[in-house]
C-alpha positions in Angstrom: 104.3 54.9 -55.7 106.9 57.0 -53.1 107.1 56.9 -49.8 106.6 59.8 -47.7 109.9 59.4 -46.4 111.2 58.9 -49.9 109.5 62.4 -50.7 110.6 64.3 -47.8 114.1 63.5 -49.3 113.4 64.6 -53.2 111.8 67.8 -51.2 114.8 68.2 -48.9 117.8 67.7 -51.6 115.7 69.8 -54.4 115.9 72.0 -51.3 118.8 72.4 -50.8 120.2 72.2 -53.8 118.0 75.4 -54.9 119.6 77.3 -51.8 123.2 76.1 -53.1 121.9 77.7 -56.5 121.4 81.1 -54.6 124.2 80.6 -52.8 126.6 80.5 -56.1 124.7 83.1 -57.7 125.2 85.2 -55.0 129.4 84.5 -55.5 129.6 84.9 -58.9 127.3 88.3 -58.5 130.2 89.0 -55.4 133.0 87.8 -57.9 131.3 90.2 -60.5 131.6 92.6 -58.2 134.9 92.6 -57.2 135.7 92.3 -60.7 134.3 95.5 -61.4 135.6 97.3 -58.6 139.3 96.1 -59.5 139.0 97.9 -63.2 137.9 101.2 -61.5 140.6 101.1 -59.4 142.6 100.5 -63.1 141.0 102.8 -64.4 141.7 106.1 -61.2 145.7 103.9 -61.4 145.8 105.0 -64.9 144.5 108.4 -64.7 146.8 109.0 -60.9 150.2 107.5 -63.3 149.3 109.7 -66.3 150.1 106.9 -67.8 147.8 106.7 -71.7 148.8 103.1 -71.9 146.5 101.8 -68.7 144.1 104.0 -69.9 144.1 102.3 -73.3 143.5 99.4 -71.1 140.6 100.2 -69.3 138.9 101.3 -72.1 137.0 99.5 -74.9 138.6 102.1 -78.2 134.9 102.1 -79.6 132.6 105.0 -81.2 130.3 104.9 -78.9 132.8 105.8 -75.3 131.9 108.9 -73.7 134.1 111.0 -71.5 132.3 113.9 -69.6 135.1 115.7 -67.9 135.5 117.5 -64.4 135.8 121.3 -67.2 133.6 120.1 -70.1 131.3 122.2 -72.1 130.6 119.6 -74.1 130.3 115.1 -74.4 133.5 113.4 -75.5 132.3 111.0 -77.1 134.0 108.4 -79.7 137.6 106.2 -77.8 140.1 109.1 -79.9 138.6 112.0 -78.9 138.4 109.8 -75.4 142.4 109.1 -75.1 142.9 112.5 -76.9 141.0 114.2 -73.7 143.0 112.4 -71.4 146.7 112.8 -73.1 145.1 116.6 -72.8 144.4 115.9 -69.0 148.3 114.3 -68.4 149.9 117.0 -70.1 148.2 119.9 -68.0 149.2 118.4 -64.6 152.3 118.2 -62.9 151.1 115.3 -60.5 147.2 114.2 -60.0 145.6 111.6 -57.7 142.3 110.5 -58.1 140.7 107.6 -56.2 137.0 106.9 -55.1 135.5 106.2 -51.7 133.0 103.6 -50.9 131.9 103.5 -54.9 128.3 101.7 -55.1 129.0 98.5 -58.0 125.6 97.3 -59.3 126.7 94.8 -61.8 123.4 93.8 -64.8 124.2 90.9 -66.7 127.4 92.5 -69.1 127.0 96.1 -68.2 127.9 97.3 -65.3 128.1 101.0 -63.2 129.9 102.6 -60.5 128.7 105.6 -59.0 130.7 107.5 -56.3 132.2 111.2 -55.2 136.0 111.0 -56.6 138.6 113.1 -54.7 140.9 114.5 -56.9 144.3 116.1 -55.6 147.4 117.1 -58.1 149.3 120.4 -59.2 148.6 121.9 -62.5 152.2 122.3 -64.8 152.2 126.0 -63.4 152.6 125.3 -60.4 148.8 125.9 -59.4 147.3 123.2 -56.5 144.1 121.9 -57.5 141.6 119.8 -54.5 138.4 119.3 -55.2 135.7 116.7 -54.8 133.3 115.2 -57.6 130.6 112.6 -58.3 131.1 110.1 -60.8 129.6 107.6 -63.1 131.6 104.9 -65.1 130.0 102.7 -67.0 131.4 99.2 -68.3 130.6 96.9 -70.2 132.0 93.2 -70.2 133.6 92.0 -73.4 135.4 89.4 -73.7 135.5 88.4 -70.1 136.8 91.9 -69.4 135.0 94.6 -68.0 136.1 97.9 -70.2 134.8 101.5 -69.5 132.3 102.6 -72.0 131.5 106.2 -70.1 133.1 107.9 -67.9 131.6 111.4 -66.5 132.7 113.8 -63.5 131.0 117.0 -61.7 132.9 118.4 -58.9 130.4 118.8 -55.6 129.4 122.5 -55.3 131.8 124.2 -52.9 
């Protein structure tokens, strides 16, 4: 028969394991959110650098990759088309800077999404200044320990 003191120790130990398990889960979730935030920042850096090689490292090269750019009139579907759309974007700008303020990040197993307001500043190749704010949603899929983009959709905030 277990004494009441022994039973208390078992309950306390079990509770501590449960609490530490929750703390560990929160730490793991926080790490995943930080990793997704870093992937999202790498995406903005790739755009700002007009760097197609960096863009290739951020995206999943899959037929289900999708982009919707601020001036899009249709979905850009499949990595080859998405890559070509970024080449076209980089070709139109002499300089561009993109940054997301206060991104809202959610992780659910191997999928994550980032929603926020992006500030876009730049200069087109003809010298025209470009400046707008956009609602942006980026979706990532975790593959082999890396968060890779599978969806980017941006629409300008009405002025």
